[in-house]
C-alpha positions, 0 to 999 in steps of 0.5 A: 401661449403654450402649444396646448393653448394655455398661458404661462405666467411667471413670477406673479401671484394667482390673485394678481393674474385672476384680477387682471383677467377679470378687469379685462373681461378675459375668461379663465377656465382654470387658474393653478400654480405650477411648481417644477418637481425635484426631478425636473429641476435636476434635469434642467440644472444638469441639461448641459452636462455630459455623462459619457462619451461614445468612442469612434472606430472599432471596439478594442480587442483583447490580448493574452494579458487580458487588457484591451488593446487594438489588434489583440486577440480575445483571452481564453476562458479556460484555467491553466493547470487545473482540471 
């Protein structure tokens, strides 16, 4: 039983589900076939994959060579030798 009160039946034909419900006098208000969307199938297939890792600690600082290294100073945005 699903939280919304519906019943999910996997790998069965609609006719088999309907006939079984009728045989046991179980009223059905709706009987429909559900298929996962391509997006849902992709999300389920990749649910264990990690796309990125967060770094811990403070962000790196810039050195004068414009590379990110811990403890450096931010680079200047001015161009040297030009006006």
